[in-house]
C-alpha positions, -999 to 999 in steps of 0.1 A, spaced: -686 -255 -431 -673 -240 -397 -692 -220 -377 -664 -191 -375 -664 -193 -416 -706 -193 -417 -707 -167 -399 -680 -148 -420 -702 -158 -451 -732 -144 -435 -720 -111 -429 -705 -109 -464 -740 -116 -474 -756 -88 -451 -733 -58 -456 -708 -63 -491 -733 -73 -518 -728 -109 -522 -759 -130 -530 -743 -164 -513 -737 -195 -526 -750 -233 -528 -721 -240 -499 -735 -212 -478 -771 -223 -482 -762 -257 -478 -747 -250 -446 -777 -232 -431 -790 -261 -415 -807 -251 -382 -784 -264 -359 -756 -247 -377 -778 -211 -377 -780 -215 -337 -745 -218 -327 -736 -192 -358 -761 -170 -334 -748 -173 -305 -710 -165 -317 -725 -135 -339 -739 -127 -304 -704 -126 -285 -692 -102 -315 -724 -78 -310 -730 -90 -353 -763 -106 -343 -783 -77 -355 -771 -85 -394 -780 -121 -397 -817 -117 -401 -805 -90 -435 -786 -125 -445 -812 -153 -437 -840 -136 -458 -816 -132 -488 -808 -168 -489 -839 -176 -483 -842 -186 -448 -860 -156 -434 -888 -178 -414 -862 -197 -392 -856 -192 -356 -824 -176 -356 -842 -151 -382 -869 -140 -358 -838 -137 -331 -818 -116 -355 -850 -92 -364 -852 -84 -325 -820 -78 -325 -821 -53 -352 -845 -35 -337 -823 -32 -306 -794 -22 -325 -818 4 -348 -834 19 -312 -791 22 -300 -790 37 -335 -815 60 -328 -802 70 -291 -766 72 -305 -781 97 -335 -798 114 -308 -768 123 -287 -746 130 -315 -763 153 -330 -769 171 -293 -730 170 -288 -721 186 -320 -749 219 -316 -735 225 -281 -697 216 -288 -701 243 -320 -725 266 -299 -689 269 -270 -669 275 -303 -648 242 -291 -634 222 -318 -640 187 -321 -633 156 -339 -656 125 -338 -641 92 -342 -642 58 -340 -681 42 -350 -697 81 -347 -678 80 -386 -679 46 -397 -719 47 -393 -721 68 -422 -705 43 -442 -722 13 -440 -757 11 -465 -777 17 -426 -763 32 -401 -779 12 -372 -758 -19 -396 -728 -5 -375 -735 -9 -342 -713 6 -311 -717 8 -274 -703 46 -269 -698 75 -291 -658 84 -290 -653 124 -293 -614 144 -293 -611 176 -283 -578 196 -273 -564 189 -237 -569 227 -233 -608 226 -239 -616 193 -223 -621 210 -192 -649 240 -209 -664 208 -231 -669 188 -202 -688 214 -185 -713 226 -211 -724 190 -213 -727 188 -181 -748 219 -179 -767 221 -218 -770 180 -220 -769 173 -181 -744 148 -186 -723 130 -156 -686 124 -152 -680 92 -145 -637 95 -148 -613 104 -166 -582 82 -177 -552 94 -194 -565 96 -224 -597 106 -221 -632 116 -199 -658 92 -192 -693 104 -191 -730 94 -194 -757 109 -211 -796 110 -186 -802 84 -217 -780 62 -207 -754 64 -237 -717 66 -233 -696 96 -244 -655 91 -243 -646 125 -246 -607 123 -259 -582 151 -253 -553 125 -264 -550 93 -291 -517 88 -278 -527 54 -255 -501 31 -246 -484 9 -275 -458 -7 -280 -459 7 -313 -433 33 -305 -431 51 -342 -469 56 -341 -469 83 -315 -455 105 -341 -477 99 -365 -508 110 -342 -492 137 -325 -501 153 -361 -540 144 -365 -553 180 -358 -531 190 -389 -556 167 -409 -586 173 -400 -607 203 -416 -643 212 -409 -673 193 -417 -698 205 -444 -718 237 -426 -696 232 -396 -667 254 -384 -663 236 -351 -669 201 -361 -638 186 -373 -635 157 -401 -601 135 -406 -590 136 -441 -590 95 -451 -553 86 -449 -550 98 -409 -587 84 -406 -578 50 -417 -544 50 -402 -565 54 -367 -586 31 -371 -555 10 -382 -538 17 -349 -567 12 -328 -573 -26 -341 -532 -27 -334 -536 -20 -302 -570 -44 -292 -545 -68 -312 -513 -65 -288 -535 -74 -259 -550 -104 -273 -573 -97 -302 -599 -75 -325 -629 -93 -327 -644 -96 -363 -658 -62 -372 -627 -40 -373 -620 -68 -410 -653 -57 -421 -648 -21 -413 -618 -24 -436 -636 -33 -462 -662 -8 -458 -634 14 -460 -615 2 -489 -651 -3 -507 -677 23 -496 -651 58 -498 -627 71 -522 -593 72 -511 -554 72 -521 -538 42 -515 -503 59 -518 -516 84 -491 -527 58 -466 -498 34 -475 -474 64 -463 -487 73 -436 -492 35 -422 -453 30 -429 -442 62 -411 -462 48 -380 -447 14 -383 -480 1 -392 -479 -12 -428 -474 -47 -423 -501 -51 -400 -523 -31 -423 -515 -53 -456 -521 -84 -432 -556 -71 -420 -567 -62 -454 -557 -94 -468 -577 -114 -445 -610 -85 -450 -607 -89 -486 -603 -131 -479 -636 -130 -454 -654 -104 -473 -646 -106 -508 -639 -147 -516 -601 -136 -523 -576 -167 -513 -561 -161 -481 -520 -160 -478 -505 -180 -448 -499 -148 -424 -538 -143 -439 -546 -177 -419 -525 -173 -392 -541 -138 -384 -577 -150 -389 -568 -183 -363 -556 -152 -335 -584 -130 -339 -611 -160 -336 -596 -174 -306 -595 -141 -291 -636 -129 -289 -644 -90 -295 -618 -78 -270 -587 -100 -265 -587 -134 -251 -565 -145 -224 -544 -168 -238 -535 -145 -265 -525 -117 -244 -506 -132 -218 -489 -153 -251 -481 -116 -264 -467 -113 -226 -446 -137 -229 -430 -132 -257 -419 -101 -247 -399 -121 -218 -429 -115 -192 -430 -158 -184 -443 -177 -152 -435 -154 -124 -421 -128 -141 -456 -122 -157 -474 -128 -124 -450 -99 -109 -458 -73 -137 -498 -86 -132 -496 -75 -92 -475 -43 -99 -488 -27 -126 -469 2 -140 -473 36 -125 -489 50 -159 -514 27 -157 -520 31 -121 -523 61 -120 -555 60 -145 -572 37 -116 -562 64 -84 -560 99 -103 -542 109 -66 -511 96 -74 -505 124 -100 -498 145 -76 -486 119 -47 -467 93 -62 -452 82 -30 -487 67 -23 -481 38 -52 -474 10 -26 -506 16 -10 -526 23 -42 -510 -17 -48 -528 -30 -20 -562 -11 -24 -559 -27 -63 -557 -66 -47 -585 -61 -20 -606 -44 -46 -602 -75 -68 -609 -100 -43 -637 -86 -36 -655 -75 -69 -656 -110 -83 -617 -101 -99 -604 -133 -77 -622 -159 -103 -605 -136 -134 -566 -140 -118 -572 -176 -109 -582 -178 -143 -558 -161 -156 -524 -174 -135 -534 -212 -144 -539 -204 -185 -503 -183 -174 -490 -217 -161 -500 -241 -187 -488 -218 -213 -471 -237 -243 -439 -232 -262 -457 -239 -289 -482 -215 -288 -456 -184 -279 -436 -195 -308 -464 -193 -330 -475 -158 -314 -441 -140 -321 -436 -154 -353 -474 -138 -360 -463 -106 -347 -429 -106 -359 -445 -107 -394 -466 -78 -390 -440 -63 -379 -454 -57 -340 -427 -76 -325 -406 -59 -298 
């Protein structure tokens, strides 16, 4: 059994109420488990291996012991995040600022145990007109420190080290032209959480659509990792939902084909159902991209958009204004400084280790095969993401 498929099988045992089978047990050799542990660490999923190995009778292996330590770290992170999230809720409720928890802040509650769904930060959405006041309250009441601002969020750090992304827009840059029209109504799909007045929760269809949209955004830049597929399984098996409501919203956002392919792959991996050709191609793309997308995948996507060879090099040297103003906020008011900011960015990359990454990127661009580009283009077309 390949390392990737053994990892998927162990995740299924850990989270999806599957007891495993003889093939999985036979595959759990010491050498195979070492490789699985390394791969799971890459995907931030090693903390789940211990549960699976204990269920399968491999609880005394060295990898199970490593996974046990990872589980302790995941539990500590979960306790930290939960404490900070409760503090944020209390402060924003007291400040009478409507807010929406997003992503892992909600998904953690759907897993058998909250620590199973790790995340590196807390994501909260507020109205743009409430952004400054919300940030001020978090800084004065909870001693958060401001790290920076992008086109859609403020980054803050808690004294404990927990990172908060205070979103004021969910309309992140995307090639999916219809998506913003759906997410513009995100607040209309929100209702107060039980016992709260300003802590809002999305209805199921909008939350699911947002999850798929966020996954698609990462997919467009090279991959999304395994965890979003596990999230999809949880969202399809651990909550009550109306299929028609989800599909209607996904159709309006131009995401239905992508969602159905992701669902099929999720069911193949975590329910043991047969995979169709698109699911197999999607799996290969995701597993080659890591958690946040691989360089080869990302460049292949750009090549499908006719950014090939020297055109790709130029696109990386001269980033669009909307991207540059995130790195250089001064451009919001002084757009004429854009050429100087390009130069500043180049020098910054030279001295922060970016030159090695840039060299690798240029080499990958130069060696990109037509076969890889065509297979990526075909996959994007099947998924409804080809532009």
